[in-house]
BAMIMI-686053 format. One record per residue (C-alpha): residue number from 1; residue in one letter; x, y, z. Coordinates in steps of 0.25 Angstrom, whole numbers, plus 5000, padded with zeros to 4 digits. Example, Ala and Ser with C-alpha at 12.3 -4.5 7.8 and 13.67 -1.06 7.14 Angstrom:
2
REC / nuba / nugu / xx / yy / zz
REC / 1 / A / 5049 / 4982 / 5031
REC / 2 / S / 5055 / 4996 / 5029
END
This chain:
438
REC / nuba / nugu / xx / yy / zz
REC / 1 / M / 5000 / 5000 / 5000
REC / 2 / G / 5006 / 5014 / 4996
REC / 3 / R / 5005 / 5027 / 5003
REC / 4 / L / 4993 / 5032 / 4994
REC / 5 / F / 4985 / 5020 / 4999
REC / 6 / W / 4987 / 5023 / 5013
REC / 7 / K / 4985 / 5038 / 5011
REC / 8 / S / 4972 / 5035 / 5004
REC / 9 / F / 4967 / 5025 / 5014
REC / 10 / V / 4970 / 5033 / 5026
REC / 11 / A / 4964 / 5045 / 5020
REC / 12 / L / 4951 / 5038 / 5015
REC / 13 / W / 4950 / 5030 / 5028
REC / 14 / L / 4951 / 5042 / 5038
REC / 15 / T / 4941 / 5050 / 5029
REC / 16 / L / 4931 / 5039 / 5029
REC / 17 / V / 4933 / 5036 / 5044
REC / 18 / L / 4932 / 5050 / 5049
REC / 19 / S / 4920 / 5053 / 5040
REC / 20 / V / 4912 / 5040 / 5044
REC / 21 / V / 4915 / 5041 / 5059
REC / 22 / T / 4911 / 5056 / 5059
REC / 23 / V / 4898 / 5053 / 5052
REC / 24 / G / 4895 / 5040 / 5060
REC / 25 / T / 4898 / 5047 / 5073
REC / 26 / A / 4889 / 5058 / 5070
REC / 27 / V / 4877 / 5049 / 5065
REC / 28 / W / 4879 / 5040 / 5077
REC / 29 / L / 4878 / 5052 / 5087
REC / 30 / Y / 4866 / 5058 / 5080
REC / 31 / R / 4859 / 5045 / 5080
REC / 32 / G / 4862 / 5043 / 5095
REC / 33 / A / 4856 / 5056 / 5098
REC / 34 / D / 4844 / 5056 / 5090
REC / 35 / A / 4840 / 5041 / 5089
REC / 36 / A / 4833 / 5040 / 5103
REC / 37 / E / 4825 / 5053 / 5100
REC / 38 / A / 4821 / 5048 / 5087
REC / 39 / R / 4817 / 5035 / 5092
REC / 40 / N / 4809 / 5041 / 5103
REC / 41 / E / 4801 / 5050 / 5093
REC / 42 / V / 4798 / 5038 / 5084
REC / 43 / A / 4793 / 5030 / 5096
REC / 44 / A / 4784 / 5041 / 5101
REC / 45 / Y / 4778 / 5043 / 5087
REC / 46 / R / 4775 / 5029 / 5085
REC / 47 / A / 4770 / 5028 / 5099
REC / 48 / N / 4760 / 5040 / 5097
REC / 49 / I / 4755 / 5033 / 5084
REC / 50 / A / 4752 / 5020 / 5091
REC / 51 / L / 4745 / 5027 / 5103
REC / 52 / D / 4736 / 5035 / 5093
REC / 53 / T / 4733 / 5022 / 5086
REC / 54 / V / 4729 / 5015 / 5099
REC / 55 / E / 4721 / 5026 / 5104
REC / 56 / S / 4713 / 5028 / 5092
REC / 57 / V / 4710 / 5013 / 5092
REC / 58 / L / 4706 / 5013 / 5106
REC / 59 / L / 4697 / 5025 / 5105
REC / 60 / H / 4689 / 5021 / 5093
REC / 61 / G / 4690 / 5006 / 5094
REC / 62 / G / 4690 / 5004 / 5109
REC / 63 / V / 4697 / 4995 / 5118
REC / 64 / P / 4695 / 4982 / 5109
REC / 65 / A / 4700 / 4989 / 5097
REC / 66 / A / 4712 / 4994 / 5104
REC / 67 / R / 4715 / 4980 / 5110
REC / 68 / Q / 4715 / 4974 / 5096
REC / 69 / F / 4723 / 4985 / 5090
REC / 70 / L / 4734 / 4983 / 5101
REC / 71 / M / 4734 / 4968 / 5099
REC / 72 / R / 4737 / 4970 / 5084
REC / 73 / R / 4747 / 4982 / 5086
REC / 74 / P / 4759 / 4974 / 5089
REC / 75 / H / 4759 / 4967 / 5075
REC / 76 / R / 4758 / 4981 / 5069
REC / 77 / G / 4771 / 4987 / 5075
REC / 78 / G / 4772 / 5000 / 5082
REC / 79 / P / 4773 / 5004 / 5097
REC / 80 / A / 4765 / 4996 / 5107
REC / 81 / V / 4753 / 5004 / 5113
REC / 82 / L / 4748 / 5000 / 5127
REC / 83 / V / 4733 / 5003 / 5131
REC / 84 / V / 4730 / 5003 / 5146
REC / 85 / G / 4716 / 5004 / 5150
REC / 86 / P / 4710 / 5010 / 5163
REC / 87 / D / 4712 / 4997 / 5170
REC / 88 / G / 4727 / 4998 / 5168
REC / 89 / R / 4727 / 4986 / 5159
REC / 90 / E / 4733 / 4987 / 5145
REC / 91 / L / 4723 / 4982 / 5134
REC / 92 / L / 4732 / 4970 / 5130
REC / 93 / D / 4737 / 4968 / 5144
REC / 94 / R / 4751 / 4973 / 5140
REC / 95 / P / 4760 / 4978 / 5151
REC / 96 / S / 4760 / 4994 / 5151
REC / 97 / P / 4773 / 4999 / 5153
REC / 98 / P / 4774 / 5014 / 5156
REC / 99 / A / 4775 / 5023 / 5143
REC / 100 / P / 4781 / 5037 / 5141
REC / 101 / A / 4770 / 5048 / 5142
REC / 102 / E / 4771 / 5052 / 5128
REC / 103 / H / 4767 / 5037 / 5124
REC / 104 / T / 4755 / 5036 / 5133
REC / 105 / R / 4741 / 5042 / 5131
REC / 106 / R / 4727 / 5040 / 5137
REC / 107 / V / 4715 / 5037 / 5129
REC / 108 / H / 4700 / 5040 / 5135
REC / 109 / M / 4689 / 5031 / 5129
REC / 110 / A / 4675 / 5036 / 5127
REC / 111 / D / 4671 / 5029 / 5139
REC / 112 / G / 4681 / 5036 / 5148
REC / 113 / T / 4691 / 5024 / 5148
REC / 114 / E / 4705 / 5028 / 5148
REC / 115 / F / 4716 / 5020 / 5141
REC / 116 / T / 4731 / 5023 / 5142
REC / 117 / L / 4739 / 5021 / 5129
REC / 118 / S / 4754 / 5020 / 5129
REC / 119 / A / 4765 / 5016 / 5119
REC / 120 / P / 4778 / 5011 / 5127
REC / 121 / P / 4791 / 5015 / 5121
REC / 122 / P / 4797 / 5004 / 5112
REC / 123 / S / 4809 / 4996 / 5117
REC / 124 / P / 4823 / 5001 / 5114
REC / 125 / S / 4826 / 4989 / 5105
REC / 126 / A / 4815 / 4994 / 5096
REC / 127 / H / 4824 / 5006 / 5091
REC / 128 / G / 4835 / 4997 / 5087
REC / 129 / F / 4845 / 5001 / 5098
REC / 130 / G / 4842 / 4997 / 5112
REC / 131 / G / 4839 / 4985 / 5121
REC / 132 / K / 4848 / 4974 / 5117
REC / 133 / R / 4853 / 4982 / 5104
REC / 134 / K / 4862 / 4993 / 5107
REC / 135 / P / 4868 / 5003 / 5097
REC / 136 / P / 4881 / 4999 / 5091
REC / 137 / P / 4893 / 5005 / 5097
REC / 138 / L / 4899 / 5017 / 5090
REC / 139 / W / 4912 / 5011 / 5086
REC / 140 / L / 4905 / 5000 / 5078
REC / 141 / P / 4900 / 5009 / 5066
REC / 142 / I / 4913 / 5017 / 5067
REC / 143 / S / 4922 / 5005 / 5066
REC / 144 / T / 4913 / 4999 / 5054
REC / 145 / I / 4914 / 5013 / 5047
REC / 146 / V / 4929 / 5013 / 5049
REC / 147 / L / 4932 / 4999 / 5044
REC / 148 / A / 4923 / 5002 / 5032
REC / 149 / S / 4931 / 5015 / 5029
REC / 150 / L / 4944 / 5008 / 5031
REC / 151 / I / 4941 / 4997 / 5021
REC / 152 / F / 4935 / 5007 / 5011
REC / 153 / S / 4947 / 5016 / 5012
REC / 154 / A / 4957 / 5005 / 5010
REC / 155 / L / 4950 / 5000 / 4998
REC / 156 / L / 4949 / 5014 / 4992
REC / 157 / A / 4964 / 5017 / 4995
REC / 158 / W / 4968 / 5003 / 4989
REC / 159 / Y / 4960 / 5006 / 4977
REC / 160 / V / 4967 / 5020 / 4975
REC / 161 / A / 4981 / 5015 / 4979
REC / 162 / K / 4982 / 5002 / 4971
REC / 163 / P / 4983 / 5008 / 4956
REC / 164 / I / 4993 / 5018 / 4962
REC / 165 / R / 5001 / 5007 / 4967
REC / 166 / L / 5000 / 5001 / 4953
REC / 167 / L / 5004 / 5014 / 4946
REC / 168 / K / 5016 / 5015 / 4956
REC / 169 / R / 5021 / 5001 / 4952
REC / 170 / A / 5019 / 5004 / 4937
REC / 171 / F / 5027 / 5017 / 4939
REC / 172 / D / 5038 / 5009 / 4946
REC / 173 / A / 5038 / 4998 / 4935
REC / 174 / T / 5039 / 5008 / 4924
REC / 175 / A / 5050 / 5016 / 4931
REC / 176 / D / 5058 / 5002 / 4931
REC / 177 / G / 5056 / 5001 / 4916
REC / 178 / A / 5044 / 4992 / 4915
REC / 179 / L / 5037 / 5001 / 4905
REC / 180 / D / 5027 / 4990 / 4902
REC / 181 / T / 5020 / 4992 / 4915
REC / 182 / R / 5005 / 4995 / 4914
REC / 183 / V / 4995 / 4999 / 4925
REC / 184 / A / 4981 / 5000 / 4919
REC / 185 / P / 4979 / 4984 / 4919
REC / 186 / L / 4982 / 4984 / 4934
REC / 187 / M / 4971 / 4995 / 4937
REC / 188 / G / 4960 / 4986 / 4934
REC / 189 / G / 4946 / 4993 / 4931
REC / 190 / R / 4950 / 5006 / 4938
REC / 191 / R / 4944 / 5019 / 4931
REC / 192 / D / 4950 / 5030 / 4939
REC / 193 / E / 4961 / 5040 / 4938
REC / 194 / I / 4971 / 5030 / 4943
REC / 195 / A / 4968 / 5021 / 4932
REC / 196 / D / 4969 / 5032 / 4922
REC / 197 / L / 4983 / 5034 / 4928
REC / 198 / G / 4987 / 5020 / 4926
REC / 199 / H / 4983 / 5021 / 4911
REC / 200 / D / 4991 / 5033 / 4910
REC / 201 / F / 5003 / 5026 / 4916
REC / 202 / D / 5001 / 5015 / 4906
REC / 203 / R / 5001 / 5025 / 4895
REC / 204 / M / 5013 / 5031 / 4900
REC / 205 / A / 5021 / 5018 / 4902
REC / 206 / A / 5017 / 5014 / 4888
REC / 207 / R / 5022 / 5027 / 4882
REC / 208 / L / 5035 / 5025 / 4890
REC / 209 / Q / 5037 / 5011 / 4886
REC / 210 / A / 5035 / 5015 / 4871
REC / 211 / Q / 5044 / 5027 / 4872
REC / 212 / I / 5055 / 5019 / 4879
REC / 213 / G / 5054 / 5008 / 4869
REC / 214 / A / 5055 / 5018 / 4858
REC / 215 / Q / 5067 / 5024 / 4864
REC / 216 / R / 5074 / 5011 / 4865
REC / 217 / R / 5070 / 5008 / 4851
REC / 218 / L / 5076 / 5022 / 4847
REC / 219 / L / 5089 / 5019 / 4854
REC / 220 / H / 5090 / 5006 / 4847
REC / 221 / D / 5087 / 5012 / 4834
REC / 222 / V / 5096 / 5024 / 4836
REC / 223 / S / 5108 / 5014 / 4840
REC / 224 / H / 5105 / 5006 / 4828
REC / 225 / E / 5105 / 5018 / 4818
REC / 226 / L / 5117 / 5023 / 4824
REC / 227 / R / 5125 / 5010 / 4824
REC / 228 / S / 5123 / 5008 / 4809
REC / 229 / P / 5130 / 5021 / 4804
REC / 230 / L / 5141 / 5019 / 4815
REC / 231 / A / 5143 / 5005 / 4811
REC / 232 / R / 5145 / 5009 / 4797
REC / 233 / M / 5154 / 5021 / 4801
REC / 234 / Q / 5163 / 5011 / 4809
REC / 235 / A / 5163 / 5001 / 4797
REC / 236 / A / 5167 / 5013 / 4788
REC / 237 / I / 5178 / 5017 / 4797
REC / 238 / G / 5183 / 5002 / 4798
REC / 239 / L / 5183 / 5001 / 4783
REC / 240 / G / 5190 / 5014 / 4781
REC / 241 / R / 5201 / 5009 / 4790
REC / 242 / Q / 5203 / 4996 / 4783
REC / 243 / N / 5203 / 5003 / 4769
REC / 244 / P / 5208 / 5017 / 4769
REC / 245 / A / 5205 / 5019 / 4754
REC / 246 / Q / 5190 / 5019 / 4758
REC / 247 / H / 5192 / 5031 / 4768
REC / 248 / E / 5183 / 5040 / 4760
REC / 249 / V / 5172 / 5030 / 4758
REC / 250 / M / 5172 / 5027 / 4772
REC / 251 / L / 5172 / 5041 / 4776
REC / 252 / E / 5160 / 5044 / 4768
REC / 253 / R / 5153 / 5032 / 4774
REC / 254 / I / 5156 / 5037 / 4788
REC / 255 / E / 5151 / 5051 / 4784
REC / 256 / R / 5138 / 5045 / 4779
REC / 257 / E / 5136 / 5038 / 4792
REC / 258 / S / 5139 / 5050 / 4800
REC / 259 / A / 5129 / 5058 / 4793
REC / 260 / R / 5119 / 5047 / 4795
REC / 261 / L / 5122 / 5047 / 4810
REC / 262 / D / 5121 / 5062 / 4810
REC / 263 / T / 5107 / 5061 / 4804
REC / 264 / L / 5103 / 5050 / 4813
REC / 265 / V / 5108 / 5058 / 4826
REC / 266 / G / 5101 / 5071 / 4820
REC / 267 / E / 5087 / 5064 / 4819
REC / 268 / L / 5089 / 5057 / 4832
REC / 269 / L / 5091 / 5071 / 4839
REC / 270 / T / 5079 / 5077 / 4832
REC / 271 / L / 5071 / 5065 / 4836
REC / 272 / S / 5076 / 5066 / 4850
REC / 273 / R / 5072 / 5081 / 4851
REC / 274 / L / 5058 / 5078 / 4846
REC / 275 / E / 5056 / 5067 / 4856
REC / 276 / A / 5061 / 5076 / 4867
REC / 277 / G / 5051 / 5087 / 4863
REC / 278 / A / 5062 / 5097 / 4860
REC / 279 / S / 5057 / 5109 / 4853
REC / 280 / G / 5064 / 5120 / 4845
REC / 281 / R / 5060 / 5134 / 4840
REC / 282 / A / 5047 / 5135 / 4832
REC / 283 / E / 5046 / 5143 / 4820
REC / 284 / R / 5035 / 5146 / 4810
REC / 285 / L / 5035 / 5137 / 4798
REC / 286 / E / 5028 / 5136 / 4785
REC / 287 / L / 5025 / 5121 / 4783
REC / 288 / V / 5020 / 5120 / 4769
REC / 289 / E / 5033 / 5126 / 4763
REC / 290 / L / 5041 / 5118 / 4773
REC / 291 / I / 5035 / 5105 / 4769
REC / 292 / A / 5036 / 5109 / 4754
REC / 293 / G / 5051 / 5111 / 4755
REC / 294 / I / 5053 / 5097 / 4762
REC / 295 / A / 5044 / 5091 / 4751
REC / 296 / D / 5053 / 5098 / 4740
REC / 297 / D / 5066 / 5092 / 4746
REC / 298 / A / 5060 / 5079 / 4748
REC / 299 / R / 5055 / 5079 / 4733
REC / 300 / F / 5069 / 5081 / 4729
REC / 301 / E / 5074 / 5069 / 4736
REC / 302 / A / 5062 / 5061 / 4731
REC / 303 / E / 5065 / 5064 / 4717
REC / 304 / A / 5080 / 5060 / 4718
REC / 305 / Q / 5075 / 5046 / 4723
REC / 306 / G / 5064 / 5045 / 4712
REC / 307 / R / 5052 / 5049 / 4720
REC / 308 / Q / 5042 / 5060 / 4720
REC / 309 / L / 5036 / 5070 / 4731
REC / 310 / T / 5024 / 5079 / 4729
REC / 311 / F / 5021 / 5090 / 4739
REC / 312 / S / 5007 / 5097 / 4740
REC / 313 / G / 5004 / 5108 / 4750
REC / 314 / E / 5002 / 5123 / 4749
REC / 315 / G / 4999 / 5135 / 4757
REC / 316 / E / 5006 / 5139 / 4770
REC / 317 / C / 5006 / 5132 / 4783
REC / 318 / W / 5013 / 5139 / 4795
REC / 319 / T / 5016 / 5133 / 4809
REC / 320 / W / 5026 / 5135 / 4820
REC / 321 / G / 5036 / 5124 / 4823
REC / 322 / Q / 5050 / 5119 / 4823
REC / 323 / S / 5055 / 5120 / 4808
REC / 324 / E / 5065 / 5109 / 4809
REC / 325 / L / 5056 / 5098 / 4815
REC / 326 / I / 5044 / 5101 / 4806
REC / 327 / H / 5053 / 5101 / 4794
REC / 328 / R / 5060 / 5088 / 4799
REC / 329 / A / 5046 / 5081 / 4801
REC / 330 / F / 5041 / 5084 / 4787
REC / 331 / E / 5054 / 5081 / 4780
REC / 332 / N / 5055 / 5068 / 4787
REC / 333 / V / 5041 / 5064 / 4783
REC / 334 / I / 5043 / 5068 / 4768
REC / 335 / R / 5057 / 5063 / 4766
REC / 336 / N / 5053 / 5050 / 4773
REC / 337 / A / 5042 / 5048 / 4762
REC / 338 / V / 5052 / 5051 / 4751
REC / 339 / K / 5061 / 5041 / 4756
REC / 340 / Y / 5051 / 5029 / 4757
REC / 341 / T / 5042 / 5032 / 4745
REC / 342 / A / 5045 / 5023 / 4733
REC / 343 / A / 5052 / 5026 / 4721
REC / 344 / D / 5044 / 5034 / 4710
REC / 345 / T / 5033 / 5037 / 4720
REC / 346 / E / 5029 / 5050 / 4726
REC / 347 / V / 5028 / 5056 / 4740
REC / 348 / E / 5016 / 5065 / 4743
REC / 349 / V / 5017 / 5076 / 4752
REC / 350 / H / 5004 / 5083 / 4755
REC / 351 / L / 5002 / 5095 / 4764
REC / 352 / T / 4989 / 5102 / 4769
REC / 353 / H / 4987 / 5112 / 4780
REC / 354 / S / 4977 / 5119 / 4788
REC / 355 / A / 4977 / 5130 / 4799
REC / 356 / E / 4979 / 5119 / 4809
REC / 357 / A / 4989 / 5109 / 4804
REC / 358 / L / 4997 / 5104 / 4792
REC / 359 / E / 4996 / 5090 / 4786
REC / 360 / L / 5006 / 5083 / 4778
REC / 361 / R / 5004 / 5070 / 4770
REC / 362 / V / 5017 / 5063 / 4765
REC / 363 / A / 5014 / 5050 / 4757
REC / 364 / D / 5024 / 5041 / 4750
REC / 365 / H / 5024 / 5028 / 4742
REC / 366 / G / 5034 / 5020 / 4750
REC / 367 / P / 5033 / 5006 / 4756
REC / 368 / G / 5024 / 5012 / 4768
REC / 369 / V / 5024 / 5008 / 4782
REC / 370 / P / 5016 / 4996 / 4789
REC / 371 / A / 5004 / 5001 / 4797
REC / 372 / D / 5010 / 4996 / 4810
REC / 373 / H / 5022 / 5005 / 4807
REC / 374 / L / 5015 / 5018 / 4804
REC / 375 / D / 5017 / 5024 / 4817
REC / 376 / A / 5030 / 5018 / 4820
REC / 377 / I / 5037 / 5025 / 4809
REC / 378 / F / 5037 / 5037 / 4817
REC / 379 / E / 5046 / 5031 / 4828
REC / 380 / P / 5061 / 5033 / 4827
REC / 381 / F / 5069 / 5023 / 4819
REC / 382 / H / 5057 / 5015 / 4815
REC / 383 / R / 5059 / 5007 / 4802
REC / 384 / C / 5047 / 4999 / 4796
REC / 385 / G / 5051 / 4987 / 4787
REC / 386 / T / 5049 / 4995 / 4774
REC / 387 / D / 5059 / 5006 / 4777
REC / 388 / A / 5069 / 4999 / 4786
REC / 389 / S / 5080 / 5001 / 4775
REC / 390 / A / 5077 / 5015 / 4772
REC / 391 / P / 5087 / 5026 / 4775
REC / 392 / G / 5085 / 5034 / 4787
REC / 393 / F / 5084 / 5032 / 4802
REC / 394 / G / 5069 / 5031 / 4804
REC / 395 / L / 5068 / 5045 / 4812
REC / 396 / G / 5062 / 5054 / 4802
REC / 397 / L / 5047 / 5051 / 4805
REC / 398 / A / 5050 / 5050 / 4820
REC / 399 / I / 5056 / 5064 / 4819
REC / 400 / A / 5044 / 5069 / 4810
REC / 401 / R / 5033 / 5064 / 4820
REC / 402 / R / 5040 / 5070 / 4832
REC / 403 / A / 5043 / 5083 / 4825
REC / 404 / L / 5028 / 5084 / 4821
REC / 405 / A / 5023 / 5080 / 4835
REC / 406 / A / 5032 / 5091 / 4841
REC / 407 / H / 5023 / 5101 / 4833
REC / 408 / G / 5010 / 5094 / 4836
REC / 409 / G / 5010 / 5087 / 4823
REC / 410 / Q / 5008 / 5072 / 4819
REC / 411 / I / 5012 / 5062 / 4808
REC / 412 / T / 5006 / 5049 / 4804
REC / 413 / A / 5009 / 5039 / 4794
REC / 414 / R / 4999 / 5030 / 4786
REC / 415 / S / 5001 / 5020 / 4774
REC / 416 / R / 4996 / 5024 / 4761
REC / 417 / D / 4987 / 5015 / 4752
REC / 418 / G / 4996 / 5008 / 4742
REC / 419 / G / 5009 / 5010 / 4750
REC / 420 / G / 5017 / 5022 / 4756
REC / 421 / L / 5016 / 5030 / 4768
REC / 422 / E / 5008 / 5043 / 4771
REC / 423 / M / 5013 / 5053 / 4782
REC / 424 / L / 5003 / 5062 / 4788
REC / 425 / I / 5008 / 5074 / 4796
REC / 426 / R / 4999 / 5084 / 4803
REC / 427 / L / 5006 / 5097 / 4809
REC / 428 / P / 4998 / 5107 / 4817
REC / 429 / L / 5001 / 5121 / 4814
REC / 430 / R / 5005 / 5131 / 4825
REC / 431 / Q / 5002 / 5145 / 4823
REC / 432 / H / 5011 / 5150 / 4834
REC / 433 / P / 5024 / 5145 / 4840
REC / 434 / P / 5023 / 5132 / 4849
REC / 435 / S / 5025 / 5141 / 4862
REC / 436 / A / 5013 / 5150 / 4858
REC / 437 / D / 5004 / 5138 / 4855
REC / 438 / A / 5008 / 5132 / 4869
END
């Protein structure tokens, strides 16, 4: 049992005990003071009704009628009524104990005969307490209430503290590296804020597990990508030492691998800055002209490879953002399409814009991407089976997605009917610098 359990238990228990004892004592005292008086009032009321009834029967029906009525009265309930004649005998020969003055009255018949009517008070046992039955001691109801509140408080505190203990164990397990720990299945059928906290923990753990897994894959891919050019450089150095006549050739090889390493490190640094959320200076950009210039440069490269590129888009589209990142995002997507489209095919770049956002569609006629890889191609170093041997490092689309996300945009991919891939980019337009928008 943790500290929260005991704090909740003691607080709830003391609150219930104090409130119940206070109310119970007040009720007990109130009933003790007024119960006797209330019982006396009820007894007097019932006695007067009984006396009135017997008096009416005696006056209008005479002694025989009164005797018959009194003989049947015990079966009807109510207080007993004694009728004593002038000779001192009771009509039914019952003993006549003395009665209180308010429960006795005298009745004068038409012939002058006088009868005395009395209603003896009921025995103490008829009121519930008295005689052999005594009221229970005060400690009995109080102890019962205390015991009930003790059990209820313990159950309530256990109900509150149990999921918190589960969360604590889950946090400890996650801190020790068990990222597959989940809490929601252990919550049972709870539907409260603590259960919601358990679901939030599971989502956090799942994201941490995915991010750490992606980080490990990234480290593995980076080490693999760095090892390949370094191995080729070491091989070139060894061959140059063995055959001095090939020094120039080996130096050119080492220079190419150094440039490849420099490009890889540059893209990794860009990706790292985007992952860390680093922001640069925002400036006002005209996107139609920017994308048209990128498409024109890509068209030149495509024609050199026997491919075509068409661009459609007009007007002006202004926004605020980081010029280098936005340029890099659109360039990576367009050049990626040129790289993978088949020979003698065309890459289509279509731009539309409104007052709220810019939308760009880039479609190629390449081998396409399997449906289960459409989202994974935006992860660093991801290579599906169709482009595993293609040049590059697999960082272009990852940088594009993160650069667009830094500006509130998004990029998605979908397969085209008949083969090929289509990239859809949507970038919201900012009319003010990011600081002003915030």
